[in-house]
PDB file of the backbone (N, CA, C, O) and the ligand in Angstrom, with CONECT records:
HET     ZN  A 101       1
ATOM      1  N   UNK A   1     -57.543 -97.418 111.458  1.00  0.00           N
ATOM      2  CA  UNK A   1     -58.560 -97.549 112.535  1.00  0.00           C
ATOM      3  C   UNK A   1     -58.441 -99.028 113.092  1.00  0.00           C
ATOM      4  O   UNK A   1     -58.216-100.009 112.383  1.00  0.00           O
ATOM      5  N   UNK A   2     -58.620 -99.044 114.440  1.00  0.00           N
ATOM      6  CA  UNK A   2     -58.633-100.282 115.147  1.00  0.00           C
ATOM      7  C   UNK A   2     -59.939-100.553 115.784  1.00  0.00           C
ATOM      8  O   UNK A   2     -60.648 -99.621 116.163  1.00  0.00           O
ATOM      9  N   UNK A   3     -60.314-101.891 115.929  1.00  0.00           N
ATOM     10  CA  UNK A   3     -61.462-102.098 116.671  1.00  0.00           C
ATOM     11  C   UNK A   3     -61.063-102.570 118.096  1.00  0.00           C
ATOM     12  O   UNK A   3     -60.438-103.610 118.304  1.00  0.00           O
ATOM     13  N   UNK A   4     -61.475-101.722 119.042  1.00  0.00           N
ATOM     14  CA  UNK A   4     -61.123-101.893 120.498  1.00  0.00           C
ATOM     15  C   UNK A   4     -62.422-102.058 121.307  1.00  0.00           C
ATOM     16  O   UNK A   4     -63.510-101.751 120.821  1.00  0.00           O
ATOM     17  N   UNK A   5     -62.287-102.542 122.534  1.00  0.00           N
ATOM     18  CA  UNK A   5     -63.545-102.623 123.309  1.00  0.00           C
ATOM     19  C   UNK A   5     -63.541-101.544 124.414  1.00  0.00           C
ATOM     20  O   UNK A   5     -62.491-101.264 124.993  1.00  0.00           O
ATOM     21  N   UNK A   6     -64.651-100.967 124.695  1.00  0.00           N
ATOM     22  CA  UNK A   6     -64.822 -99.924 125.614  1.00  0.00           C
ATOM     23  C   UNK A   6     -64.510-100.478 127.065  1.00  0.00           C
ATOM     24  O   UNK A   6     -64.967-101.536 127.498  1.00  0.00           O
ATOM     25  N   UNK A   7     -63.659 -99.612 127.767  1.00  0.00           N
ATOM     26  CA  UNK A   7     -63.299 -99.999 129.189  1.00  0.00           C
ATOM     27  C   UNK A   7     -64.501 -99.998 130.070  1.00  0.00           C
ATOM     28  O   UNK A   7     -64.578-100.734 131.054  1.00  0.00           O
ATOM     29  N   UNK A   8     -65.504 -99.109 129.689  1.00  0.00           N
ATOM     30  CA  UNK A   8     -66.657 -98.886 130.537  1.00  0.00           C
ATOM     31  C   UNK A   8     -67.832 -99.851 130.286  1.00  0.00           C
ATOM     32  O   UNK A   8     -68.388-100.435 131.216  1.00  0.00           O
ATOM     33  N   UNK A   9     -68.175 -99.992 129.049  1.00  0.00           N
ATOM     34  CA  UNK A   9     -69.405-100.819 128.722  1.00  0.00           C
ATOM     35  C   UNK A   9     -69.032-102.142 128.001  1.00  0.00           C
ATOM     36  O   UNK A   9     -69.853-103.054 127.907  1.00  0.00           O
ATOM     37  N   UNK A  10     -67.756-102.230 127.486  1.00  0.00           N
ATOM     38  CA  UNK A  10     -67.400-103.428 126.862  1.00  0.00           C
ATOM     39  C   UNK A  10     -67.743-103.538 125.382  1.00  0.00           C
ATOM     40  O   UNK A  10     -67.366-104.511 124.730  1.00  0.00           O
ATOM     41  N   UNK A  11     -68.468-102.531 124.837  1.00  0.00           N
ATOM     42  CA  UNK A  11     -68.850-102.562 123.474  1.00  0.00           C
ATOM     43  C   UNK A  11     -67.693-102.290 122.558  1.00  0.00           C
ATOM     44  O   UNK A  11     -66.814-101.488 122.874  1.00  0.00           O
ATOM     45  N   UNK A  12     -67.686-102.967 121.400  1.00  0.00           N
ATOM     46  CA  UNK A  12     -66.573-102.735 120.406  1.00  0.00           C
ATOM     47  C   UNK A  12     -66.803-101.447 119.678  1.00  0.00           C
ATOM     48  O   UNK A  12     -67.924-101.127 119.283  1.00  0.00           O
ATOM     49  N   UNK A  13     -65.773-100.735 119.510  1.00  0.00           N
ATOM     50  CA  UNK A  13     -65.901 -99.488 118.637  1.00  0.00           C
ATOM     51  C   UNK A  13     -64.599 -99.229 117.841  1.00  0.00           C
ATOM     52  O   UNK A  13     -63.557 -99.818 118.130  1.00  0.00           O
ATOM     53  N   UNK A  14     -64.682 -98.366 116.869  1.00  0.00           N
ATOM     54  CA  UNK A  14     -63.538 -98.062 116.054  1.00  0.00           C
ATOM     55  C   UNK A  14     -62.753 -96.920 116.676  1.00  0.00           C
ATOM     56  O   UNK A  14     -63.332 -95.915 117.090  1.00  0.00           O
ATOM     57  N   UNK A  15     -61.362 -97.081 116.748  1.00  0.00           N
ATOM     58  CA  UNK A  15     -60.563 -96.089 117.382  1.00  0.00           C
ATOM     59  C   UNK A  15     -59.313 -95.837 116.526  1.00  0.00           C
ATOM     60  O   UNK A  15     -58.890 -96.750 115.817  1.00  0.00           O
ATOM     61  N   UNK A  16     -58.754 -94.741 116.556  1.00  0.00           N
ATOM     62  CA  UNK A  16     -57.520 -94.406 115.893  1.00  0.00           C
ATOM     63  C   UNK A  16     -56.283 -94.952 116.655  1.00  0.00           C
ATOM     64  O   UNK A  16     -55.235 -95.186 116.054  1.00  0.00           O
ATOM     65  N   UNK A  17     -56.421 -95.147 117.966  1.00  0.00           N
ATOM     66  CA  UNK A  17     -55.490 -95.622 118.901  1.00  0.00           C
ATOM     67  C   UNK A  17     -55.735 -97.173 119.091  1.00  0.00           C
ATOM     68  O   UNK A  17     -56.875 -97.607 119.254  1.00  0.00           O
ATOM     69  N   UNK A  18     -54.691 -97.940 119.067  1.00  0.00           N
ATOM     70  CA  UNK A  18     -54.830 -99.341 119.243  1.00  0.00           C
ATOM     71  C   UNK A  18     -54.724 -99.754 120.760  1.00  0.00           C
ATOM     72  O   UNK A  18     -53.937-100.602 121.181  1.00  0.00           O
ATOM     73  N   UNK A  19     -55.606 -99.055 121.512  1.00  0.00           N
ATOM     74  CA  UNK A  19     -55.675 -99.496 122.979  1.00  0.00           C
ATOM     75  C   UNK A  19     -57.048 -99.229 123.413  1.00  0.00           C
ATOM     76  O   UNK A  19     -57.800 -98.452 122.826  1.00  0.00           O
ATOM     77  N   UNK A  20     -57.366 -99.939 124.522  1.00  0.00           N
ATOM     78  CA  UNK A  20     -58.803 -99.845 124.916  1.00  0.00           C
ATOM     79  C   UNK A  20     -59.037 -98.525 125.679  1.00  0.00           C
ATOM     80  O   UNK A  20     -58.310 -98.212 126.622  1.00  0.00           O
ATOM     81  N   UNK A  21     -60.023 -97.782 125.276  1.00  0.00           N
ATOM     82  CA  UNK A  21     -60.440 -96.491 125.997  1.00  0.00           C
ATOM     83  C   UNK A  21     -61.899 -96.562 126.183  1.00  0.00           C
ATOM     84  O   UNK A  21     -62.415 -97.675 126.285  1.00  0.00           O
ATOM     85  N   UNK A  22     -62.609 -95.519 126.236  1.00  0.00           N
ATOM     86  CA  UNK A  22     -64.073 -95.541 126.334  1.00  0.00           C
ATOM     87  C   UNK A  22     -64.655 -95.121 125.029  1.00  0.00           C
ATOM     88  O   UNK A  22     -64.151 -94.214 124.366  1.00  0.00           O
ATOM     89  N   UNK A  23     -65.764 -95.809 124.643  1.00  0.00           N
ATOM     90  CA  UNK A  23     -66.471 -95.545 123.463  1.00  0.00           C
ATOM     91  C   UNK A  23     -67.129 -94.123 123.411  1.00  0.00           C
ATOM     92  O   UNK A  23     -67.348 -93.531 124.467  1.00  0.00           O
ATOM     93  N   UNK A  24     -67.439 -93.580 122.233  1.00  0.00           N
ATOM     94  CA  UNK A  24     -67.972 -92.211 122.239  1.00  0.00           C
ATOM     95  C   UNK A  24     -69.206 -92.001 123.048  1.00  0.00           C
ATOM     96  O   UNK A  24     -69.412 -90.892 123.541  1.00  0.00           O
ATOM     97  N   UNK A  25     -70.063 -93.013 123.226  1.00  0.00           N
ATOM     98  CA  UNK A  25     -71.247 -92.871 124.019  1.00  0.00           C
ATOM     99  C   UNK A  25     -70.926 -92.756 125.448  1.00  0.00           C
ATOM    100  O   UNK A  25     -71.499 -91.928 126.156  1.00  0.00           O
ATOM    101  N   UNK A  26     -69.987 -93.595 125.914  1.00  0.00           N
ATOM    102  CA  UNK A  26     -69.522 -93.553 127.349  1.00  0.00           C
ATOM    103  C   UNK A  26     -68.797 -92.264 127.559  1.00  0.00           C
ATOM    104  O   UNK A  26     -68.934 -91.655 128.620  1.00  0.00           O
ATOM    105  N   UNK A  27     -68.046 -91.827 126.615  1.00  0.00           N
ATOM    106  CA  UNK A  27     -67.244 -90.536 126.793  1.00  0.00           C
ATOM    107  C   UNK A  27     -68.231 -89.438 126.988  1.00  0.00           C
ATOM    108  O   UNK A  27     -67.995 -88.618 127.875  1.00  0.00           O
ATOM    109  N   UNK A  28     -69.283 -89.328 126.282  1.00  0.00           N
ATOM    110  CA  UNK A  28     -70.349 -88.398 126.417  1.00  0.00           C
ATOM    111  C   UNK A  28     -70.984 -88.395 127.771  1.00  0.00           C
ATOM    112  O   UNK A  28     -71.149 -87.352 128.404  1.00  0.00           O
ATOM    113  N   UNK A  29     -71.351 -89.615 128.222  1.00  0.00           N
ATOM    114  CA  UNK A  29     -71.991 -89.764 129.551  1.00  0.00           C
ATOM    115  C   UNK A  29     -71.020 -89.425 130.626  1.00  0.00           C
ATOM    116  O   UNK A  29     -71.449 -88.788 131.587  1.00  0.00           O
ATOM    117  N   UNK A  30     -69.744 -89.774 130.587  1.00  0.00           N
ATOM    118  CA  UNK A  30     -68.703 -89.400 131.568  1.00  0.00           C
ATOM    119  C   UNK A  30     -68.497 -87.991 131.694  1.00  0.00           C
ATOM    120  O   UNK A  30     -68.411 -87.471 132.806  1.00  0.00           O
ATOM    121  N   UNK A  31     -68.402 -87.267 130.518  1.00  0.00           N
ATOM    122  CA  UNK A  31     -68.196 -85.848 130.413  1.00  0.00           C
ATOM    123  C   UNK A  31     -69.344 -85.137 131.156  1.00  0.00           C
ATOM    124  O   UNK A  31     -69.115 -84.249 131.977  1.00  0.00           O
ATOM    125  N   UNK A  32     -70.590 -85.558 130.842  1.00  0.00           N
ATOM    126  CA  UNK A  32     -71.766 -84.952 131.406  1.00  0.00           C
ATOM    127  C   UNK A  32     -71.740 -85.202 132.961  1.00  0.00           C
ATOM    128  O   UNK A  32     -72.082 -84.320 133.748  1.00  0.00           O
ATOM    129  N   UNK A  33     -71.338 -86.381 133.341  1.00  0.00           N
ATOM    130  CA  UNK A  33     -71.326 -86.720 134.836  1.00  0.00           C
ATOM    131  C   UNK A  33     -70.237 -85.849 135.519  1.00  0.00           C
ATOM    132  O   UNK A  33     -70.425 -85.341 136.624  1.00  0.00           O
ATOM    133  N   UNK A  34     -69.097 -85.700 134.815  1.00  0.00           N
ATOM    134  CA  UNK A  34     -68.075 -84.839 135.408  1.00  0.00           C
ATOM    135  C   UNK A  34     -68.459 -83.448 135.525  1.00  0.00           C
ATOM    136  O   UNK A  34     -68.155 -82.794 136.523  1.00  0.00           O
ATOM    137  N   UNK A  35     -69.165 -82.924 134.475  1.00  0.00           N
ATOM    138  CA  UNK A  35     -69.612 -81.518 134.454  1.00  0.00           C
ATOM    139  C   UNK A  35     -70.633 -81.342 135.604  1.00  0.00           C
ATOM    140  O   UNK A  35     -70.577 -80.334 136.308  1.00  0.00           O
ATOM    141  N   UNK A  36     -71.528 -82.263 135.802  1.00  0.00           N
ATOM    142  CA  UNK A  36     -72.541 -82.176 136.946  1.00  0.00           C
ATOM    143  C   UNK A  36     -71.844 -82.144 138.253  1.00  0.00           C
ATOM    144  O   UNK A  36     -72.188 -81.320 139.100  1.00  0.00           O
ATOM    145  N   UNK A  37     -70.873 -83.000 138.474  1.00  0.00           N
ATOM    146  CA  UNK A  37     -70.101 -83.057 139.671  1.00  0.00           C
ATOM    147  C   UNK A  37     -69.326 -81.731 139.946  1.00  0.00           C
ATOM    148  O   UNK A  37     -69.306 -81.189 141.051  1.00  0.00           O
ATOM    149  N   UNK A  38     -68.697 -81.268 138.848  1.00  0.00           N
ATOM    150  CA  UNK A  38     -67.963 -80.016 139.028  1.00  0.00           C
ATOM    151  C   UNK A  38     -68.857 -78.883 139.346  1.00  0.00           C
ATOM    152  O   UNK A  38     -68.500 -78.081 140.210  1.00  0.00           O
ATOM    153  N   UNK A  39     -70.004 -78.737 138.724  1.00  0.00           N
ATOM    154  CA  UNK A  39     -70.975 -77.682 138.949  1.00  0.00           C
ATOM    155  C   UNK A  39     -71.511 -77.751 140.408  1.00  0.00           C
ATOM    156  O   UNK A  39     -71.656 -76.738 141.093  1.00  0.00           O
ATOM    157  N   UNK A  40     -71.795 -79.005 140.840  1.00  0.00           N
ATOM    158  CA  UNK A  40     -72.358 -79.160 142.176  1.00  0.00           C
ATOM    159  C   UNK A  40     -71.316 -78.680 143.222  1.00  0.00           C
ATOM    160  O   UNK A  40     -71.676 -78.081 144.236  1.00  0.00           O
ATOM    161  N   UNK A  41     -70.038 -78.954 142.956  1.00  0.00           N
ATOM    162  CA  UNK A  41     -68.956 -78.635 143.909  1.00  0.00           C
ATOM    163  C   UNK A  41     -68.689 -77.103 143.839  1.00  0.00           C
ATOM    164  O   UNK A  41     -68.317 -76.505 144.849  1.00  0.00           O
ATOM    165  N   UNK A  42     -68.866 -76.505 142.723  1.00  0.00           N
ATOM    166  CA  UNK A  42     -68.407 -75.105 142.479  1.00  0.00           C
ATOM    167  C   UNK A  42     -69.434 -74.097 142.640  1.00  0.00           C
ATOM    168  O   UNK A  42     -69.138 -72.982 143.069  1.00  0.00           O
ATOM    169  N   UNK A  43     -70.725 -74.435 142.300  1.00  0.00           N
ATOM    170  CA  UNK A  43     -71.779 -73.429 142.316  1.00  0.00           C
ATOM    171  C   UNK A  43     -72.857 -73.750 143.195  1.00  0.00           C
ATOM    172  O   UNK A  43     -73.061 -74.920 143.519  1.00  0.00           O
ATOM    173  N   UNK A  44     -73.634 -72.714 143.649  1.00  0.00           N
ATOM    174  CA  UNK A  44     -74.893 -72.884 144.249  1.00  0.00           C
ATOM    175  C   UNK A  44     -75.982 -72.611 143.177  1.00  0.00           C
ATOM    176  O   UNK A  44     -75.718 -71.837 142.258  1.00  0.00           O
ATOM    177  N   UNK A  45     -77.166 -73.199 143.254  1.00  0.00           N
ATOM    178  CA  UNK A  45     -78.159 -72.940 142.339  1.00  0.00           C
ATOM    179  C   UNK A  45     -79.158 -71.966 142.934  1.00  0.00           C
ATOM    180  O   UNK A  45     -79.452 -72.072 144.125  1.00  0.00           O
ATOM    181  N   UNK A  46     -79.708 -71.002 142.158  1.00  0.00           N
ATOM    182  CA  UNK A  46     -80.754 -70.171 142.691  1.00  0.00           C
ATOM    183  C   UNK A  46     -81.882 -70.185 141.684  1.00  0.00           C
ATOM    184  O   UNK A  46     -81.717 -69.703 140.563  1.00  0.00           O
ATOM    185  N   UNK A  47     -83.040 -70.736 142.068  1.00  0.00           N
ATOM    186  CA  UNK A  47     -84.165 -70.817 141.144  1.00  0.00           C
ATOM    187  C   UNK A  47     -84.976 -69.512 141.312  1.00  0.00           C
ATOM    188  O   UNK A  47     -85.332 -69.130 142.427  1.00  0.00           O
ATOM    189  N   UNK A  48     -85.246 -68.867 140.224  1.00  0.00           N
ATOM    190  CA  UNK A  48     -86.092 -67.704 140.228  1.00  0.00           C
ATOM    191  C   UNK A  48     -87.363 -67.912 139.355  1.00  0.00           C
ATOM    192  O   UNK A  48     -87.372 -68.671 138.386  1.00  0.00           O
ATOM    193  N   UNK A  49     -88.377 -67.226 139.745  1.00  0.00           N
ATOM    194  CA  UNK A  49     -89.607 -67.316 138.972  1.00  0.00           C
ATOM    195  C   UNK A  49     -89.889 -65.989 138.318  1.00  0.00           C
ATOM    196  O   UNK A  49     -89.854 -64.925 138.936  1.00  0.00           O
ATOM    197  N   UNK A  50     -90.177 -66.107 136.999  1.00  0.00           N
ATOM    198  CA  UNK A  50     -90.539 -64.877 136.262  1.00  0.00           C
ATOM    199  C   UNK A  50     -91.799 -65.109 135.527  1.00  0.00           C
ATOM    200  O   UNK A  50     -92.171 -66.263 135.316  1.00  0.00           O
ATOM    201  N   UNK A  51     -92.499 -64.064 135.111  1.00  0.00           N
ATOM    202  CA  UNK A  51     -93.770 -64.283 134.342  1.00  0.00           C
ATOM    203  C   UNK A  51     -93.475 -65.107 133.073  1.00  0.00           C
ATOM    204  O   UNK A  51     -92.412 -65.008 132.460  1.00  0.00           O
ATOM    205  N   UNK A  52     -94.441 -65.891 132.733  1.00  0.00           N
ATOM    206  CA  UNK A  52     -94.367 -66.775 131.537  1.00  0.00           C
ATOM    207  C   UNK A  52     -93.874 -65.925 130.300  1.00  0.00           C
ATOM    208  O   UNK A  52     -94.426 -64.859 130.029  1.00  0.00           O
ATOM    209  N   UNK A  53     -92.889 -66.391 129.604  1.00  0.00           N
ATOM    210  CA  UNK A  53     -92.431 -65.708 128.425  1.00  0.00           C
ATOM    211  C   UNK A  53     -91.319 -64.729 128.661  1.00  0.00           C
ATOM    212  O   UNK A  53     -90.563 -64.398 127.747  1.00  0.00           O
ATOM    213  N   UNK A  54     -91.216 -64.262 129.888  1.00  0.00           N
ATOM    214  CA  UNK A  54     -90.222 -63.256 130.269  1.00  0.00           C
ATOM    215  C   UNK A  54     -88.772 -63.772 130.208  1.00  0.00           C
ATOM    216  O   UNK A  54     -87.830 -63.041 129.900  1.00  0.00           O
ATOM    217  N   UNK A  55     -88.648 -65.093 130.523  1.00  0.00           N
ATOM    218  CA  UNK A  55     -87.345 -65.762 130.430  1.00  0.00           C
ATOM    219  C   UNK A  55     -86.691 -65.684 129.010  1.00  0.00           C
ATOM    220  O   UNK A  55     -85.511 -65.372 128.854  1.00  0.00           O
ATOM    221  N   UNK A  56     -87.563 -65.997 127.968  1.00  0.00           N
ATOM    222  CA  UNK A  56     -87.023 -65.933 126.654  1.00  0.00           C
ATOM    223  C   UNK A  56     -86.700 -64.534 126.214  1.00  0.00           C
ATOM    224  O   UNK A  56     -85.778 -64.307 125.432  1.00  0.00           O
ATOM    225  N   UNK A  57     -87.471 -63.592 126.726  1.00  0.00           N
ATOM    226  CA  UNK A  57     -87.236 -62.173 126.451  1.00  0.00           C
ATOM    227  C   UNK A  57     -85.845 -61.734 127.020  1.00  0.00           C
ATOM    228  O   UNK A  57     -85.035 -61.103 126.341  1.00  0.00           O
ATOM    229  N   UNK A  58     -85.626 -62.117 128.330  1.00  0.00           N
ATOM    230  CA  UNK A  58     -84.443 -61.818 129.032  1.00  0.00           C
ATOM    231  C   UNK A  58     -83.208 -62.561 128.315  1.00  0.00           C
ATOM    232  O   UNK A  58     -82.144 -61.974 128.120  1.00  0.00           O
ATOM    233  N   UNK A  59     -83.417 -63.812 127.963  1.00  0.00           N
ATOM    234  CA  UNK A  59     -82.408 -64.579 127.375  1.00  0.00           C
ATOM    235  C   UNK A  59     -81.941 -63.961 126.015  1.00  0.00           C
ATOM    236  O   UNK A  59     -80.742 -63.922 125.739  1.00  0.00           O
ATOM    237  N   UNK A  60     -82.902 -63.478 125.168  1.00  0.00           N
ATOM    238  CA  UNK A  60     -82.592 -62.790 123.919  1.00  0.00           C
ATOM    239  C   UNK A  60     -81.904 -61.503 124.173  1.00  0.00           C
ATOM    240  O   UNK A  60     -80.967 -61.152 123.456  1.00  0.00           O
ATOM    241  N   UNK A  61     -82.340 -60.764 125.190  1.00  0.00           N
ATOM    242  CA  UNK A  61     -81.693 -59.471 125.463  1.00  0.00           C
ATOM    243  C   UNK A  61     -80.212 -59.693 125.920  1.00  0.00           C
ATOM    244  O   UNK A  61     -79.306 -58.949 125.545  1.00  0.00           O
ATOM    245  N   UNK A  62     -80.021 -60.755 126.749  1.00  0.00           N
ATOM    246  CA  UNK A  62     -78.701 -61.031 127.161  1.00  0.00           C
ATOM    247  C   UNK A  62     -77.821 -61.453 126.001  1.00  0.00           C
ATOM    248  O   UNK A  62     -76.677 -61.009 125.892  1.00  0.00           O
ATOM    249  N   UNK A  63     -78.320 -62.265 125.174  1.00  0.00           N
ATOM    250  CA  UNK A  63     -77.580 -62.750 123.981  1.00  0.00           C
ATOM    251  C   UNK A  63     -77.229 -61.580 123.068  1.00  0.00           C
ATOM    252  O   UNK A  63     -76.125 -61.515 122.527  1.00  0.00           O
ATOM    253  N   UNK A  64     -78.152 -60.681 122.905  1.00  0.00           N
ATOM    254  CA  UNK A  64     -77.956 -59.498 122.102  1.00  0.00           C
ATOM    255  C   UNK A  64     -76.749 -58.663 122.673  1.00  0.00           C
ATOM    256  O   UNK A  64     -76.017 -58.006 121.933  1.00  0.00           O
ATOM    257  N   UNK A  65     -76.596 -58.728 123.983  1.00  0.00           N
ATOM    258  CA  UNK A  65     -75.525 -58.002 124.684  1.00  0.00           C
ATOM    259  C   UNK A  65     -74.290 -58.865 124.804  1.00  0.00           C
ATOM    260  O   UNK A  65     -73.314 -58.442 125.423  1.00  0.00           O
ATOM    261  N   UNK A  66     -74.293 -60.033 124.249  1.00  0.00           N
ATOM    262  CA  UNK A  66     -73.170 -60.844 124.258  1.00  0.00           C
ATOM    263  C   UNK A  66     -72.944 -61.694 125.615  1.00  0.00           C
ATOM    264  O   UNK A  66     -71.833 -62.098 125.956  1.00  0.00           O
ATOM    265  N   UNK A  67     -73.985 -61.890 126.256  1.00  0.00           N
ATOM    266  CA  UNK A  67     -73.935 -62.610 127.592  1.00  0.00           C
ATOM    267  C   UNK A  67     -74.897 -63.840 127.558  1.00  0.00           C
ATOM    268  O   UNK A  67     -75.844 -63.894 126.772  1.00  0.00           O
ATOM    269  N   UNK A  68     -74.620 -64.757 128.395  1.00  0.00           N
ATOM    270  CA  UNK A  68     -75.561 -65.866 128.683  1.00  0.00           C
ATOM    271  C   UNK A  68     -76.579 -65.310 129.556  1.00  0.00           C
ATOM    272  O   UNK A  68     -76.350 -64.218 130.077  1.00  0.00           O
ATOM    273  N   UNK A  69     -77.713 -65.936 129.795  1.00  0.00           N
ATOM    274  CA  UNK A  69     -78.712 -65.512 130.685  1.00  0.00           C
ATOM    275  C   UNK A  69     -78.134 -65.511 132.116  1.00  0.00           C
ATOM    276  O   UNK A  69     -78.398 -64.591 132.889  1.00  0.00           O
ATOM    277  N   UNK A  70     -77.359 -66.528 132.458  1.00  0.00           N
ATOM    278  CA  UNK A  70     -76.811 -66.647 133.743  1.00  0.00           C
ATOM    279  C   UNK A  70     -75.793 -65.502 134.052  1.00  0.00           C
ATOM    280  O   UNK A  70     -75.755 -64.985 135.169  1.00  0.00           O
ATOM    281  N   UNK A  71     -74.991 -65.129 133.057  1.00  0.00           N
ATOM    282  CA  UNK A  71     -74.063 -63.973 133.215  1.00  0.00           C
ATOM    283  C   UNK A  71     -74.853 -62.661 133.428  1.00  0.00           C
ATOM    284  O   UNK A  71     -74.540 -61.810 134.261  1.00  0.00           O
ATOM    285  N   UNK A  72     -75.885 -62.588 132.608  1.00  0.00           N
ATOM    286  CA  UNK A  72     -76.717 -61.384 132.681  1.00  0.00           C
ATOM    287  C   UNK A  72     -77.318 -61.254 134.141  1.00  0.00           C
ATOM    288  O   UNK A  72     -77.262 -60.188 134.754  1.00  0.00           O
ATOM    289  N   UNK A  73     -77.867 -62.341 134.636  1.00  0.00           N
ATOM    290  CA  UNK A  73     -78.501 -62.250 135.978  1.00  0.00           C
ATOM    291  C   UNK A  73     -77.462 -61.976 137.054  1.00  0.00           C
ATOM    292  O   UNK A  73     -77.727 -61.207 137.978  1.00  0.00           O
ATOM    293  N   UNK A  74     -76.308 -62.576 136.958  1.00  0.00           N
ATOM    294  CA  UNK A  74     -75.241 -62.347 137.920  1.00  0.00           C
ATOM    295  C   UNK A  74     -74.788 -60.927 137.871  1.00  0.00           C
ATOM    296  O   UNK A  74     -74.516 -60.319 138.906  1.00  0.00           O
ATOM    297  N   UNK A  75     -74.701 -60.382 136.676  1.00  0.00           N
ATOM    298  CA  UNK A  75     -74.280 -58.969 136.505  1.00  0.00           C
ATOM    299  C   UNK A  75     -75.361 -58.040 137.126  1.00  0.00           C
ATOM    300  O   UNK A  75     -75.065 -57.079 137.836  1.00  0.00           O
ATOM    301  N   UNK A  76     -76.648 -58.397 136.806  1.00  0.00           N
ATOM    302  CA  UNK A  76     -77.732 -57.579 137.369  1.00  0.00           C
ATOM    303  C   UNK A  76     -77.679 -57.573 138.890  1.00  0.00           C
ATOM    304  O   UNK A  76     -77.854 -56.522 139.507  1.00  0.00           O
ATOM    305  N   UNK A  77     -77.441 -58.716 139.501  1.00  0.00           N
ATOM    306  CA  UNK A  77     -77.345 -58.788 140.958  1.00  0.00           C
ATOM    307  C   UNK A  77     -76.166 -57.961 141.447  1.00  0.00           C
ATOM    308  O   UNK A  77     -76.310 -57.194 142.399  1.00  0.00           O
ATOM    309  N   UNK A  78     -75.025 -58.096 140.829  1.00  0.00           N
ATOM    310  CA  UNK A  78     -73.796 -57.216 141.278  1.00  0.00           C
ATOM    311  C   UNK A  78     -74.072 -55.774 141.173  1.00  0.00           C
ATOM    312  O   UNK A  78     -73.689 -55.014 142.062  1.00  0.00           O
ATOM    313  N   UNK A  79     -74.733 -55.337 140.106  1.00  0.00           N
ATOM    314  CA  UNK A  79     -75.050 -53.981 139.970  1.00  0.00           C
ATOM    315  C   UNK A  79     -76.092 -53.510 140.999  1.00  0.00           C
ATOM    316  O   UNK A  79     -75.995 -52.387 141.494  1.00  0.00           O
ATOM    317  N   UNK A  80     -77.021 -54.296 141.304  1.00  0.00           N
ATOM    318  CA  UNK A  80     -78.079 -53.925 142.298  1.00  0.00           C
ATOM    319  C   UNK A  80     -77.353 -53.815 143.726  1.00  0.00           C
ATOM    320  O   UNK A  80     -77.554 -52.852 144.465  1.00  0.00           O
ATOM    321  N   UNK A  81     -76.558 -54.793 144.034  1.00  0.00           N
ATOM    322  CA  UNK A  81     -75.773 -54.764 145.260  1.00  0.00           C
ATOM    323  C   UNK A  81     -74.946 -53.463 145.387  1.00  0.00           C
ATOM    324  O   UNK A  81     -74.966 -52.767 146.403  1.00  0.00           O
ATOM    325  N   UNK A  82     -74.247 -53.196 144.325  1.00  0.00           N
ATOM    326  CA  UNK A  82     -73.358 -52.036 144.237  1.00  0.00           C
ATOM    327  C   UNK A  82     -74.185 -50.809 144.445  1.00  0.00           C
ATOM    328  O   UNK A  82     -73.758 -49.938 145.204  1.00  0.00           O
ATOM    329  N   UNK A  83     -75.313 -50.666 143.848  1.00  0.00           N
ATOM    330  CA  UNK A  83     -76.224 -49.483 143.813  1.00  0.00           C
ATOM    331  C   UNK A  83     -76.691 -49.296 145.300  1.00  0.00           C
ATOM    332  O   UNK A  83     -76.589 -48.220 145.891  1.00  0.00           O
ATOM    333  N   UNK A  84     -77.210 -50.432 145.850  1.00  0.00           N
ATOM    334  CA  UNK A  84     -77.731 -50.328 147.250  1.00  0.00           C
ATOM    335  C   UNK A  84     -76.581 -49.964 148.255  1.00  0.00           C
ATOM    336  O   UNK A  84     -76.807 -49.229 149.216  1.00  0.00           O
ATOM    337  N   UNK A  85     -75.366 -50.487 148.012  1.00  0.00           N
ATOM    338  CA  UNK A  85     -74.273 -50.120 148.873  1.00  0.00           C
ATOM    339  C   UNK A  85     -73.948 -48.616 148.813  1.00  0.00           C
ATOM    340  O   UNK A  85     -73.732 -47.956 149.829  1.00  0.00           O
ATOM    341  N   UNK A  86     -73.923 -48.104 147.550  1.00  0.00           N
ATOM    342  CA  UNK A  86     -73.683 -46.733 147.361  1.00  0.00           C
ATOM    343  C   UNK A  86     -74.762 -45.850 147.996  1.00  0.00           C
ATOM    344  O   UNK A  86     -74.448 -44.824 148.598  1.00  0.00           O
ATOM    345  N   UNK A  87     -75.991 -46.234 147.867  1.00  0.00           N
ATOM    346  CA  UNK A  87     -77.095 -45.445 148.473  1.00  0.00           C
ATOM    347  C   UNK A  87     -76.981 -45.542 150.038  1.00  0.00           C
ATOM    348  O   UNK A  87     -77.200 -44.544 150.726  1.00  0.00           O
ATOM    349  N   UNK A  88     -76.668 -46.635 150.544  1.00  0.00           N
ATOM    350  CA  UNK A  88     -76.548 -46.725 152.020  1.00  0.00           C
ATOM    351  C   UNK A  88     -75.366 -45.900 152.595  1.00  0.00           C
ATOM    352  O   UNK A  88     -75.428 -45.334 153.687  1.00  0.00           O
ATOM    353  N   UNK A  89     -74.266 -45.874 151.764  1.00  0.00           N
ATOM    354  CA  UNK A  89     -73.147 -45.061 152.160  1.00  0.00           C
ATOM    355  C   UNK A  89     -73.468 -43.540 152.193  1.00  0.00           C
ATOM    356  O   UNK A  89     -72.982 -42.802 153.051  1.00  0.00           O
ATOM    357  N   UNK A  90     -74.351 -43.086 151.170  1.00  0.00           N
ATOM    358  CA  UNK A  90     -74.677 -41.699 151.106  1.00  0.00           C
ATOM    359  C   UNK A  90     -75.515 -41.238 152.290  1.00  0.00           C
ATOM    360  O   UNK A  90     -75.439 -40.080 152.701  1.00  0.00           O
ATOM    361  N   UNK A  91     -76.366 -42.209 152.871  1.00  0.00           N
ATOM    362  CA  UNK A  91     -77.277 -41.894 153.943  1.00  0.00           C
ATOM    363  C   UNK A  91     -76.553 -41.922 155.300  1.00  0.00           C
ATOM    364  O   UNK A  91     -77.070 -41.430 156.303  1.00  0.00           O
ATOM    365  N   UNK A  92     -75.335 -42.513 155.306  1.00  0.00           N
ATOM    366  CA  UNK A  92     -74.618 -42.602 156.671  1.00  0.00           C
ATOM    367  C   UNK A  92     -74.064 -41.281 157.081  1.00  0.00           C
ATOM    368  O   UNK A  92     -73.459 -41.169 158.147  1.00  0.00           O
TER     369      UNK A  92
HETATM  370 ZN    ZN A 101     -68.816 -97.656 126.288  1.00  0.00          ZN2+
END
């Protein structure tokens, strides 16, 4: 192990590589910042309101089906759009 200084904050930290990189704390902060930037560039946010407690119920249901709550909601939206499209085609 080598003692090197962080390129970002200058703090000394232990590293396997004998060169200056970023310390574990800065690495965590930078990763989180990069994830936030990536998400902002890639996704739109939609805030929905549900009755108190229903969120946890849905989350548990989604997890039981092997999905995240986000995947579950996106799938529900896709299925509804598909259903409505099929219904409108039948009435044409
Ligand atoms: Zn640092």
